[in-house]
VODREN-28368 format. One line per 8 residues: their letters; for each residue x, y, z of N, C-alpha, C, CB. Coordinates in steps of 0.02 Angstrom, whole numbers, plus 50000, padded with zeros to 5 digits. Glycine has a CB too. Layout:
<sites>
a) X,Y,Z,X,Y,Z,X,Y,Z,X,Y,Z  ...
</sites>
This chain:
<sites>
masleikt) 50042,49941,50000,50000,50000,50000,50045,50062,50000,49952,50000,50061  50031,50108,49956,50070,50170,49952,50053,50216,50010,50057,50206,49884  50102,50252,50033,50090,50299,50087,50073,50367,50058,50152,50303,50134  50035,50405,50096,50016,50473,50076,50067,50521,50104,49944,50490,50100  50099,50558,50061,50149,50606,50082,50116,50675,50082,50211,50605,50035  50119,50708,50139,50089,50774,50146,50145,50825,50152,50041,50778,50207  50144,50875,50107,50195,50927,50107,50163,50996,50117,50235,50926,50041  50201,51040,50146,50179,51109,50154,50191,51146,50088,50216,51145,50213
adeliald) 50162,51204,50082,50173,51245,50022,50248,51260,50013,50132,51311,50025  50282,51277,50068,50354,51291,50064,50393,51231,50039,50381,51313,50132  50374,51171,50061,50408,51110,50038,50396,51098,49963,50385,51050,50078  50335,51113,49940,50321,51105,49869,50360,51156,49827,50246,51113,49856  50364,51217,49851,50401,51269,49816,50475,51250,49811,50394,51337,49851  50502,51220,49865,50572,51201,49866,50588,51147,49814,50591,51176,49936  50539,51109,49791,50550,51058,49741,50566,51087,49672,50489,51013,49736  50556,51151,49663,50567,51183,49599,50641,51196,49589,50527,51250,49595
vegrgrtr) 50679,51144,49578,50752,51150,49573,50775,51183,49509,50783,51082,49578  50735,51184,49458,50754,51214,49394,50737,51288,49389,50722,51177,49337  50705,51315,49439,50687,51386,49437,50627,51402,49394,50745,51425,49413  50589,51350,49375,50531,51361,49332,50482,51409,49365,50497,51295,49316  50472,51402,49429,50426,51445,49465,50447,51518,49462,50419,51423,49537  50511,51531,49471,50535,51601,49467,50524,51630,49398,50610,51604,49485  50537,51590,49347,50527,51613,49278,50454,51629,49266,50552,51561,49228  50410,51585,49290,50338,51595,49281,50315,51657,49318,50299,51533,49303
ragretfa) 50340,51667,49380,50320,51726,49418,50343,51790,49383,50349,51724,49489  50403,51790,49356,50428,51849,49321,50385,51863,49258,50502,51839,49301  50366,51810,49223,50324,51817,49164,50256,51847,49180,50315,51751,49130  50231,51831,49240,50166,51858,49260,50168,51933,49274,50141,51822,49322  50228,51959,49285,50235,52030,49300,50240,52074,49238,50297,52041,49343  50239,52045,49179,50244,52085,49118,50178,52120,49105,50264,52041,49058  50183,52174,49067,50123,52212,49049,50073,52168,49012,50142,52273,49006  50098,52130,48964,50053,52088,48923,50016,52038,48967,50094,52052,48868
srrilrmf) 50052,52005,49011,50020,51955,49055,49968,51987,49100,50073,51920,49097  49985,52042,49132,49937,52075,49176,49875,52097,49138,49969,52137,49211  49884,52121,49077,49827,52144,49038,49782,52085,49017,49851,52182,48976  49812,52030,48997,49774,51971,48978,49735,51945,49038,49821,51916,48950  49766,51941,49096,49731,51918,49156,49673,51964,49173,49780,51914,49216  49683,52029,49166,49629,52077,49180,49571,52065,49131,49655,52150,49174  49586,52052,49068,49533,52040,49019,49495,51976,49036,49563,52034,48948  49530,51922,49055,49497,51861,49076,49453,51874,49137,49548,51805,49090
ldrggpip) 49480,51911,49184,49442,51926,49245,49380,51967,49230,49486,51963,49296  49388,52019,49189,49332,52064,49173,49278,52033,49130,49358,52125,49140  49299,51995,49078,49249,51971,49030,49253,51898,49014,49255,52010,48968  49303,51864,49039,49313,51794,49021,49351,51788,48956,49246,51758,49016  49353,51730,48929,49390,51719,48867,49350,51675,48822,49459,51687,48881  49374,51657,48764,49441,51670,48740,49451,51741,48716,49457,51622,48684  49513,51761,48713,49530,51829,48692,49565,51826,48625,49575,51864,48747  49540,51861,48575,49573,51861,48510,49643,51893,48515,49530,51899,48458
vdeivaaf) 49692,51858,48489,49761,51884,48489,49763,51950,48451,49810,51834,48458  49727,51956,48396,49727,52017,48356,49704,52077,48398,49681,52009,48295  49657,52066,48443,49632,52120,48486,49688,52145,48533,49572,52096,48527  49727,52100,48558,49782,52119,48603,49837,52154,48563,49811,52057,48639  49853,52127,48505,49905,52157,48463,49885,52228,48443,49918,52114,48400  49822,52238,48426,49799,52304,48404,49796,52355,48460,49731,52298,48372  49784,52332,48521,49771,52378,48576,49829,52393,48622,49716,52352,48616  49880,52350,48624,49930,52357,48677,50001,52353,48651,49920,52305,48730
qdgsgkti) 50044,52388,48685,50115,52383,48672,50149,52362,48737,50144,52451,48646  50198,52317,48731,50236,52294,48789,50291,52344,48804,50265,52223,48777  50298,52365,48866,50348,52415,48885,50419,52390,48886,50332,52441,48952  50432,52327,48873,50499,52299,48877,50539,52308,48813,50496,52225,48894  50509,52335,48762,50544,52342,48699,50530,52284,48652,50618,52348,48711  50500,52231,48677,50481,52175,48634,50418,52194,48597,50470,52109,48675  50409,52165,48540,50344,52174,48507,50293,52135,48547,50345,52151,48432  50231,52153,48541,50179,52117,48578,50177,52044,48555,50111,52151,48569
qqalaald) 50190,52031,48492,50191,51962,48468,50246,51922,48503,50201,51960,48391  50305,51953,48513,50359,51919,48549,50340,51907,48622,50424,51960,48544  50308,51956,48651,50287,51949,48721,50236,51893,48728,50257,52016,48747  50188,51889,48682,50138,51836,48685,50170,51767,48673,50083,51848,48633  50216,51764,48625,50251,51701,48612,50291,51678,48673,50298,51708,48551  50323,51725,48708,50361,51708,48768,50314,51682,48824,50401,51768,48793  50257,51714,48832,50209,51692,48882,50183,51622,48866,50150,51741,48888  50172,51609,48802,50150,51543,48780,50204,51491,48793,50129,51543,48706
tddlirir) 50266,51507,48775,50322,51462,48786,50332,51446,48859,50386,51491,48756  50323,51497,48902,50331,51488,48974,50270,51456,49007,50346,51554,49007  50220,51436,48968,50160,51403,48992,50119,51448,49039,50178,51339,49028  50117,51513,49024,50075,51559,49063,50010,51573,49026,50113,51625,49076  50012,51567,48961,49951,51572,48920,49955,51516,48868,49944,51643,48886  49898,51504,48836,49898,51458,48779,49863,51493,48722,49864,51390,48796  49899,51497,48666,49871,51526,48605,49851,51467,48560,49921,51575,48570  49788,51468,48540,49762,51415,48496,49715,51447,48446,49726,51359,48537
dgyidiay) 49731,51435,48382,49688,51459,48327,49674,51534,48332,49622,51422,48327  49725,51574,48349,49718,51646,48350,49685,51675,48413,49678,51667,48292  49674,51632,48463,49643,51654,48526,49685,51632,48585,49571,51627,48532  49682,51672,48638,49711,51651,48701,49654,51617,48738,49742,51712,48743  49659,51551,48746,49605,51514,48778,49622,51493,48849,49588,51453,48737  49685,51501,48868,49706,51489,48937,49754,51545,48957,49739,51419,48946  49742,51573,49014,49788,51621,49045,49786,51603,49119,49768,51699,49031  49834,51561,49139,49832,51535,49208,49823,51591,49257,49896,51496,49224
pfsasptp) 49772,51585,49299,49734,51526,49319,49670,51514,49280,49718,51531,49391  49655,51553,49228,49590,51551,49195,49590,51508,49132,49567,51620,49178  49533,51476,49120,49521,51438,49059,49458,51466,49026,49514,51362,49073  49459,51473,48960,49400,51495,48924,49350,51438,48916,49419,51524,48856  49374,51377,48919,49331,51318,48912,49309,51294,48981,49368,51261,48875  49250,51263,48984,49227,51236,49048,49276,51185,49077,49159,51204,49039  49287,51190,49141,49328,51143,49179,49288,51122,49241,49398,51174,49199  49311,51074,49279,49276,51055,49340,49282,51106,49396,49303,50988,49365
fvvrlpgg) 49319,51161,49386,49334,51209,49439,49304,51277,49422,49410,51215,49450  49247,51292,49453,49211,51355,49441,49226,51402,49499,49134,51343,49432  49247,51462,49483,49260,51513,49534,49210,51569,49524,49334,51540,49530  49169,51581,49576,49120,51636,49574,49151,51696,49610,49051,51615,49607  49157,51750,49574,49187,51811,49600,49133,51857,49628,49227,51847,49544  49153,51909,49666,49103,51958,49689,49065,51986,49629,49138,52015,49729  49001,51996,49638,48959,52021,49584,48930,51964,49542,48999,52067,49540  48948,51902,49559,48918,51845,49525,48954,51821,49462,48850,51860,49507
keryacca) 49008,51854,49441,49045,51830,49382,49074,51762,49398,49101,51881,49362  49068,51716,49351,49098,51650,49358,49152,51641,49306,49045,51595,49353  49207,51613,49328,49263,51598,49284,49284,51526,49296,49322,51647,49294  49309,51494,49244,49336,51427,49251,49410,51432,49268,49325,51385,49187  49432,51392,49317,49503,51387,49334,49531,51325,49300,49514,51385,49411  49595,51327,49284,49627,51272,49249,49633,51209,49292,49695,51293,49224  49643,51218,49357,49652,51161,49401,49633,51183,49472,49726,51136,49399  49637,51136,49518,49618,51150,49588,49662,51204,49619,49623,51086,49629
mdalgvap) 49727,51200,49608,49772,51249,49637,49757,51319,49609,49845,51230,49624  49743,51322,49545,49726,51387,49514,49662,51414,49544,49718,51379,49438  49612,51372,49555,49549,51394,49585,49562,51425,49654,49499,51336,49590  49604,51392,49693,49620,51417,49760,49660,51482,49758,49660,51364,49799  49695,51494,49703,49736,51554,49698,49703,51616,49672,49793,51539,49656  49641,51610,49647,49608,51668,49617,49594,51722,49669,49543,51647,49584  49567,51704,49727,49550,51754,49778,49612,51793,49800,49518,51720,49840  49668,51760,49817,49728,51799,49834,49753,51842,49776,49783,51753,49857
mvgqpaei) 49746,51817,49714,49769,51854,49656,49730,51919,49647,49763,51811,49593  49664,51916,49656,49623,51976,49645,49611,52015,49709,49556,51956,49614  49631,51987,49766,49623,52023,49830,49551,52028,49853,49652,52092,49824  49509,51980,49831,49438,51980,49850,49417,51908,49864,49395,52011,49794  49365,51900,49906,49340,51833,49918,49307,51804,49856,49290,51833,49976  49302,51738,49854,49271,51703,49799,49239,51639,49825,49322,51688,49742  49200,51607,49783,49170,51542,49799,49197,51492,49748,49091,51545,49799  49214,51432,49771,49238,51380,49726,49186,51324,49725,49308,51353,49748
rtrchhct) 49171,51300,49664,49125,51245,49655,49160,51193,49612,49057,51268,49623  49162,51131,49637,49193,51076,49601,49164,51011,49627,49271,51077,49609  49197,50955,49612,49177,50890,49638,49239,50854,49663,49142,50847,49583  49229,50812,49713,49283,50771,49739,49309,50726,49683,49260,50729,49800  49374,50725,49676,49407,50684,49626,49392,50609,49638,49482,50697,49625  49389,50590,49700,49382,50519,49718,49309,50495,49715,49410,50508,49788  49264,50531,49749,49195,50507,49756,49144,50547,49716,49175,50508,49829  49163,50600,49685,49122,50646,49644,49071,50686,49684,49086,50607,49591
mplefsvs) 49078,50686,49750,49033,50726,49792,49043,50800,49776,49046,50712,49867  48989,50838,49768,48997,50910,49756,49033,50945,49814,48928,50943,49744  49076,50990,49797,49112,51030,49846,49100,51104,49830,49189,51014,49846  49080,51141,49880,49071,51213,49874,49097,51245,49937,48996,51232,49861  49142,51293,49928,49168,51328,49987,49194,51396,49967,49223,51287,50021  49199,51439,50017,49225,51506,50005,49301,51505,50012,49194,51557,50055  49332,51555,49982,49403,51565,49989,49414,51641,49990,49444,51530,49931  49456,51662,50035,49473,51733,50040,49545,51741,50019,49460,51760,50113
pdgpgpea) 49569,51802,50016,49640,51811,50001,49685,51778,50053,49657,51885,49998  49658,51762,50112,49697,51730,50164,49692,51654,50164,49675,51755,50231  49648,51626,50123,49642,51553,50120,49570,51529,50118,49677,51521,50178  49561,51463,50116,49493,51434,50113,49453,51448,50176,49498,51359,50101  49387,51451,50167,49341,51462,50223,49332,51398,50264,49275,51487,50198  49297,51404,50320,49289,51347,50366,49251,51288,50334,49253,51369,50428  49209,51301,50285,49172,51246,50253,49218,51201,50211,49116,51274,50209  49281,51221,50202,49329,51179,50166,49368,51133,50213,49378,51224,50127
egvmlwlg) 49350,51134,50276,49383,51090,50325,49383,51018,50300,49347,51095,50394  49441,50988,50299,49448,50918,50279,49458,50908,50204,49388,50881,50300  49451,50961,50164,49463,50955,50092,49538,50955,50080,49428,51013,50052  49562,50909,50038,49633,50904,50023,49645,50918,49949,49661,50835,50043  49702,50946,49934,49722,50958,49865,49768,50900,49845,49759,51027,49856  49749,50864,49792,49789,50808,49768,49836,50832,49714,49744,50751,49742  49899,50814,49720,49949,50831,49670,49972,50768,49636,50009,50869,49701  49975,50769,49570,49999,50712,49533,50068,50726,49504,49951,50693,49477
krtderck) 50102,50673,49484,50167,50682,49452,50156,50709,49382,50207,50616,49450  50197,50756,49363,50192,50787,49298,50216,50738,49244,50232,50853,49295  50173,50725,49196,50193,50680,49141,50211,50719,49078,50137,50631,49126  50188,50781,49075,50201,50824,49018,50219,50892,49047,50140,50828,48969  50277,50917,49031,50300,50980,49060,50255,51039,49044,50369,50995,49035  50211,51032,48993,50166,51087,48976,50100,51082,49014,50153,51088,48901  50094,51033,49059,50032,51023,49096,50041,51045,49168,50008,50950,49093  49986,51065,49198,49986,51083,49268,49992,51021,49311,49922,51123,49287
vadsl) 50017,51029,49372,50027,50973,49418,49962,50958,49456,50083,50989,49467  49930,51009,49483,49871,50998,49526,49809,50993,49482,49863,51055,49577  49769,50941,49495,49711,50935,49453,49647,50916,49490,49723,50885,49401  49649,50909,49555,49586,50891,49588,49587,50908,49662,49571,50818,49578  49527,50917,49688,49517,50927,49759,49484,50865,49786,49474,50990,49775
</sites>
């Protein structure tokens, strides 16, 4: 029987020996990334690449096309058929992880960890709706910028081994 290994967030961060996390965090700080995330937050997606190219310039001296290509390469966004359909933590397509924001806007998160990170990212409380990975029981709980609400007591985040470097690690609650 396999044992269950429980790690803290700091222990998980320490596993990033290649610095991928630092690169991804730096990529999130670019003008293009912040603008794309704001668009997903405000209206959802997918977002036409042409709309971003026409409306924005990246302050780093890169062309906006280079900035978008770098974000795609760093797995911060996904460009498909001329649209940005993923901008972590958001997905334009339905996923099992629904995040309800203040005012009733609902957005799909790419994975469980992304769903948990939306409230701290936007600095506002949110509600998460999903299903248990194991038993499919519906799960609904609040999350604030400080963490999950008391109704999430006993809920665990399952992490799987990455089989494809372009895929997220966390995929279920």
